[in-house]
DOFIMAR-40878 format. One record per residue (C-alpha): residue number from 1; x, y, z. Coordinates in pm, 1 decimal. Layout:
<nodes>
@nr=NUM; u=X; v=Y; w=Z
...
</nodes>
This chain:
<nodes>
@nr=1; u=4558.1; v=1106.4; w=-15598.3
@nr=2; u=4244.3; v=1157.3; w=-15392.8
@nr=3; u=4378.4; v=1472.9; w=-15232.2
@nr=4; u=4482.9; v=1628.5; w=-15561.9
@nr=5; u=4151.4; v=1782.9; w=-15668.1
@nr=6; u=4092.5; v=1982.0; w=-15347.7
@nr=7; u=4450.8; v=2108.4; w=-15356.5
@nr=8; u=4414.9; v=2216.5; w=-15720.4
@nr=9; u=4085.6; v=2388.4; w=-15637.3
@nr=10; u=4256.3; v=2576.9; w=-15353.0
@nr=11; u=4539.4; v=2679.4; w=-15584.5
@nr=12; u=4290.3; v=2801.0; w=-15845.1
@nr=13; u=4111.7; v=3003.5; w=-15577.9
@nr=14; u=4438.5; v=3154.3; w=-15462.9
@nr=15; u=4532.3; v=3242.8; w=-15819.7
@nr=16; u=4196.9; v=3418.4; w=-15866.9
@nr=17; u=4262.4; v=3624.0; w=-15553.3
@nr=18; u=4611.8; v=3708.4; w=-15676.0
@nr=19; u=4468.2; v=3822.7; w=-16010.1
@nr=20; u=4211.8; v=4041.4; w=-15832.9
@nr=21; u=4483.9; v=4190.1; w=-15612.1
@nr=22; u=4699.7; v=4264.8; w=-15918.1
@nr=23; u=4409.9; v=4440.1; w=-16090.8
@nr=24; u=4356.8; v=4652.7; w=-15777.7
@nr=25; u=4729.1; v=4729.1; w=-15757.4
@nr=26; u=4738.9; v=4834.9; w=-16122.5
@nr=27; u=4452.9; v=5076.4; w=-16060.9
@nr=28; u=4632.2; v=5215.0; w=-15755.1
@nr=29; u=4954.2; v=5263.0; w=-15951.5
@nr=30; u=4765.7; v=5447.1; w=-16225.5
@nr=31; u=4614.7; v=5676.8; w=-15962.4
@nr=32; u=4955.7; v=5741.2; w=-15807.6
@nr=33; u=5101.2; v=5811.2; w=-16152.8
@nr=34; u=4827.3; v=6068.3; w=-16216.3
@nr=35; u=4897.6; v=6236.1; w=-15882.4
@nr=36; u=5272.8; v=6247.3; w=-15948.3
@nr=37; u=5213.1; v=6392.9; w=-16294.2
@nr=38; u=4989.9; v=6661.1; w=-16144.7
@nr=39; u=5248.3; v=6747.1; w=-15878.0
@nr=40; u=5522.2; v=6759.7; w=-16141.5
@nr=41; u=5319.4; v=7002.7; w=-16353.1
@nr=42; u=5257.3; v=7225.1; w=-16050.9
@nr=43; u=5626.3; v=7223.8; w=-15957.1
@nr=44; u=5721.4; v=7325.2; w=-16309.5
@nr=45; u=5468.7; v=7608.9; w=-16290.7
@nr=46; u=5616.6; v=7724.7; w=-15960.0
@nr=47; u=5972.8; v=7706.5; w=-16093.9
@nr=48; u=5891.9; v=7903.7; w=-16406.5
@nr=49; u=5668.5; v=8152.5; w=-16227.4
@nr=50; u=5914.5; v=8248.1; w=-15956.2
@nr=51; u=6256.1; v=8309.1; w=-16109.3
@nr=52; u=6281.1; v=8633.8; w=-15912.0
@nr=53; u=6321.8; v=8464.9; w=-15575.2
@nr=54; u=6640.6; v=8548.8; w=-15390.6
@nr=55; u=6926.6; v=8303.1; w=-15377.7
@nr=56; u=7107.3; v=8223.5; w=-15053.2
@nr=57; u=7413.1; v=8416.4; w=-15171.4
@nr=58; u=7202.0; v=8725.3; w=-15238.5
@nr=59; u=7038.5; v=8701.9; w=-14895.0
@nr=60; u=7374.9; v=8660.4; w=-14720.3
@nr=61; u=7525.1; v=8951.7; w=-14912.6
@nr=62; u=7227.3; v=9172.4; w=-14827.9
@nr=63; u=7251.6; v=9079.9; w=-14460.6
@nr=64; u=7625.6; v=9152.8; w=-14460.4
@nr=65; u=7570.1; v=9497.1; w=-14613.6
@nr=66; u=7288.8; v=9569.7; w=-14366.9
@nr=67; u=7505.8; v=9460.1; w=-14073.8
@nr=68; u=7794.3; v=9675.3; w=-14195.0
@nr=69; u=7557.4; v=9970.4; w=-14227.7
@nr=70; u=7420.2; v=9914.1; w=-13877.3
@nr=71; u=7770.5; v=9890.1; w=-13731.5
@nr=72; u=7867.0; v=10211.7; w=-13911.0
@nr=73; u=7557.5; v=10389.2; w=-13779.7
@nr=74; u=7625.7; v=10280.4; w=-13422.5
@nr=75; u=7990.0; v=10387.6; w=-13453.6
@nr=76; u=7881.0; v=10730.3; w=-13576.6
@nr=77; u=7628.7; v=10757.0; w=-13292.9
@nr=78; u=7892.2; v=10669.6; w=-13032.0
@nr=79; u=8132.7; v=10926.6; w=-13176.8
@nr=80; u=7863.6; v=11195.5; w=-13162.0
@nr=81; u=7773.5; v=11104.0; w=-12803.2
@nr=82; u=8141.5; v=11116.0; w=-12706.9
@nr=83; u=8177.4; v=11462.4; w=-12862.1
@nr=84; u=7873.7; v=11589.0; w=-12671.4
@nr=85; u=8023.2; v=11491.2; w=-12336.9
</nodes>
């Protein structure tokens, strides 16, 4: 039993370090929670403040209409050029 006291003292020291590490980790988690809460609030503000942004479907439809208009304009231009010759 001679070696028991030093081993117990080492275990106690290790437990103290573990407790200190846990306290530090708790503080870190609280800080992360505050950051996440702040980001969440900002995202909600962005979502509610920008409902007018275009959807993908609207963008694709607009591009399709613009392309059709451009094709029609080129077709008209080619017809006019052909008539001039």
